[in-house]
N, C-alpha and C positions, 0 to 999 in steps of 0.2 A: 672505356675505349678512348684513346687520345684523339681529339678532334683533328681533322684533316685540314691543312692549310693550302689553299689553292695558290700555286705560284702565278698563274694567270691574273688572279685577283691582286696579288701583292704588286706584280709589275704594273698593272694598271693604276693602282693608287699611286705607285712610285712616279709614273709618268705624269699623272694629273697633278701630283704634287710639284713635280718639276716645272710643268707649265705655269702653274699658279705662282710658284716661287719666282719664275722668270718674269712674269707680268708685274708682280708686286715689286721686284728688285728694279725692274725698269722704270716703273712709275716713281718709286722713292728717289732714284738717281736723278731722274729728270726734274722732280720737284726741288731737290736739293740744290742742284746745280743752277736751275733757273732763279731760285730764291737768292742764292749767293751772288750771282752776277747783277740781279736787279739791285740788291743792296749796294755792290760796288758802284753801279751806275748812278744811284741816288747820291752817294757820297761825292762822286766826281762832279755832278751837277751842281751840288751845293758849294763845292770848293772852286771850281774853275769855270763852270757854265758851258760845259762842252756841247757841241752840236748834236743833233738828232742822230747823226751817223754813228756816233758812239754806242746808242743803243743797239744798232744792228750788229756792232762788233761784239758786244757782250752777249747778245742772243745767239750769234754764230759760235762763239766760244762755249756757251752753255750747251748748245746742241752737240758739239764736237766732243766736249769732255763727257756728257751724258753717254753718247754712243760708245766712246772708249771704255769707260768704266762698265758699261753694261756688257760690251764685248768680253772684256777680262772676266767678269763674273760668270757669264755664260760658258766660258771655256772651262773655268774652274768647276762649275757645277756639272757640265757634261763629262769633264774627266772623272769627277767622283762617281757618277752614275755609271759610267763605263767600267770603271774598276769594280764597282759592286756587282754589275751583271756579269762581267768576265769571271769573277771569282765565284759567284753563286751559281751560274749556269755552264759557262764555256769550261771552267776548270774541271768540275765533276764529269762532264760529258767527255772530256779528253781522257780523263782517268779511266772512264767506262770503256772507251774505245780500245785503250791499251789493254785492259783486263780481257776484254772480249777477244782481242788477238792473242793473248796468252792462253785463253781457254781453248781457242781453236788449234793452238800448237800442241795441246795436251796437258797444259798445267791447270788441272782441274781443282787445285787446292787454292788458288787465288781468290781474293774477295775484295769488294769495293767498300771503302770506307763511307758510311752513310751517316748523315746528320740532317735533322729537320724532318718535316712532315709534308712536304709539298710533292709536286710531280717529279721533280728530278731525284729526290730521295726515294720515291716509290719505284722509279726506273732502277735505281741502284739495288734496292731489295729485290726486284724481280731478277736482276742479273745475278745476284747471290743465290737466289732460290734456284735459278737455272743451273748454276755451277753445282750446287748441292745435288740436284736431280741428276746431272750428267755423272757426278762422282758415284752416286749410288748406282746408277745403271752400269757404270763401267765395273764397279766392284761386283755387281750381280753377274755381269757377262763373264768375269774372270772365274767367279765361283762356279757358275754354270759350267763353263768349259772344263774346269778341273774335276767337277762332279761327273760330267759325261765321260771324260777320259777315264776315271776311276771305274765307272760302271762297265765301259766297254773293255777294260783291261782284263777282268776276271773271266768273262766267257771266252774271249779271244785266247787267253792263256790256256784254258782248259781245252779248246779245240786244237790248239797247236800241240799240246802234249799228247792228246788222243792220236792225232795224225802222225806225229813222230813215232809213237809206239807202234801204229800200223806199219809204217814205212820200215822201221828197224826190225820188224817181226817179233817184237816183244809181246803184242797183243794180236789175237785173231780179231777181224772185223766182224764179230758176232752181232746178233741182233740187240742184245743189251747194250753194248758200247756204242753201236750206231745210233740207239735210241737216245743215249746221253749226248751225243753230238747234235742230234736233231733238236733236243730240247734247248741247247745252249743257242743254237741258231734261231729257234723261235723266240728266246729271251732277247736276243739282239734285234730282231724284228720289231718286238713289242717296245723296246727301248727307243728305238728310231721313230715308231709311230707316235709314242707318247711325247717325245721331244718335239716333233713336228706340230703336234696338237697345242702344247704349251708355248711354242714359239708364236703360233698363229694367234692365240688367246692374248699374248702380251704385245702383240704388234700395234702400232698406232692406228692402223687401219681397220682394227677389228671392230665389227659392228654386229649386234643382235638383229635378228628378224623376227620381232614379236608379233604374235597374233593370239587371238582368244581360244584358249585350249583347255580340254578337260584333262586334268592332271591324272585322273583314273585310267584314261585311255593311254596316255603316254607311259604310265607305269606298267599297264598291261603289256604293251608292246616290248618294253625292256624285259619283263619277267619271261615273256615268251622266248626271247633270245638265249636266256640263260637256264631255262627249265632242264634241257638235255644235260648240261653240265652238273647241275644239282642232282638230278636223277643218278647220273653216273657215280657220283660221289656218296650217294645215299643221305643227302640232306634235304629236308622238307622245305618247301618254299611256298608262302601263303600271302595272298593280297588281301587287305581288309580296306575296302573302298565301297561303301553301301549307296552313296549318293554322289552326283557329279560335283567336282571340285574345280571351279574356273579360275584361270589366271591369264594375265597378259604376259606370255613368255615365248621363247624361241623353242619349239618342240624338239628340234634336231639337237640343240645344246642340252636341253633338259635330259633327252635320252642318253647323251654322253655322261651327264652327272649320275643318273640311275644306274647305268651299267657299270661305271666304275664302283659305285657303292655296292652293288650286288656282287661284283668280282671279289672286292675286298672281304665281304661278308662270307663268301663261299670259302676263301683261303682261310679265314679264321675260324671257321666252324667245322668240328670234326664229324665223322660219319654218325649218323643218327641224330644229329642236332637239327635245329630249326631256324629258319630266317623268316621273319614276319615283316611285310611292307604295308604301311597304312597311310592314308591321306585323309585330310579333313579340313574344315573351316575353323579359324580361331580369330574372330573379329575381322580386322582388315587383312590377316595373314592367312596364307594356305600353308598347312604344316604337313610335311612328309617325314615319316619316321621309318628307318631301316633297322630293325632290331634282330640281333643274332645271339645264339647261346654259345659262342665260341669262348676262346681262351681269355678274352679281356685284355685291357692294357693297364699298366700303372699310371699313376697321375703325371709324373715326370714325361712320359711318352705321349699322353693325351695332348699336352701343351705344344709339343713339337710335330704333331701328326701332319699338320698342313705344310711343313717345310718341304722344300724341293729335295728329292732324293732320299729323304729320311724314311727308314722303314722300321716298324715296330719290331723290337727284339733283334734288329739287325738281321733278320732272317732273309737275306738276299738269295742265298743259294737254296734255301728251303722252299720258298714259294714262287720264286722266279719273277717277282714284281720288279717295276722299275723305280718305285719310290715317287712317282709323279702323279698317280691317279688323284690323290686327295688334293694335291695343289691345283690340279685342273678343275676339280669339283669347286674348290673355293673360288677360283677366278671367275668360273661361269655363274655361280650364285651371286658374287658380288656384282657382276655385271648387270644382273637382273634387279639390282637393289635389295637383295635378299641377305640372308645370314645363315651360317652353317654352324653347328656345335656337335660335340662328341661327348657322350657320357659313357664311362666304362669302368668296370671293376674286374680285377684279376679272378678268373675262374668263374664269373658270372655273365659274361658277355659284354656286347657293346651296343650302344643306340646312337645312331647318327641322325640328327634332326635338321631338316632343311626347312627354313621358312621363306616364303615367296610372297610378294605383295599381291593383293587381289586385283580384280579387273577395274575397280572404281566405279561399278555400276551395278545394278541389282542382277543376281544371277537368275538365269532361267532354267 
């Protein structure tokens, strides 16, 4: 790591050097001028026997010339120090001010030229880092806007075509077609809800409300919400948690994580399949696994599973998902200081593993 050079230390040393140099220069000039004029006075005494008042004249000249040369030296020295300080501090600060103004005007590709390792250089690096962060956020905002528009376009186009067919008398508004319209509306509602949840998680004001919770109880509540859906589809749902598993976590956000994972597992598992949820202790970690016997995912899709609006197999119209569920899961788990992983094989099912940090004290 490159050692950090403090600008305050350097400026302090510079001003001390200036003060010491000024005192030394003043003393040398006074000594030189006094010696010179005393020599002149001695020569004049030997040659002409001048009166004592000549000594006063030479002393006065020595003082005047000393003050004059000292003033000139101080002006030159002060000018050199001022030029250095202006170039080292004022110049970069002016450039940073201009850069910040351009960033505020929307030019997020501008950067500050950084040199050195002092506080001014660190400020420049921080400004460049801020510009990069703003650029990434702007790209993310544009991408998210485009993705939301894409996701909204399909169900709205479907609803429009159905309503036009009803109005033109091409179709009769029977139960099957009305059911299709209802499902598209439900899909829109889910999309809006998930986008709101993701926006809340990515907001700077987002904060967890952690407390000491038993993960088995949180999982039990999540499973209770989804058991009717699993029963209706004919998928077995089982919880394996024989002893309390304690963690410092936000129970409401964890319920959001587990319900998203259970929803995805239900969509991926065919009738007659099974989804097993387990929780246990592994050293300092609390490990939750959601294992299904569904269709599985190829490796290239596992790596993209947490991307916003990405859906496995591009099955948008098939399962009606929004493609944000796993993104929300990762955001919440990361906020807890945990990690989430997916292990999957085509035709063999998928295991989603969530690791959360423990309580930091003995479990009871």
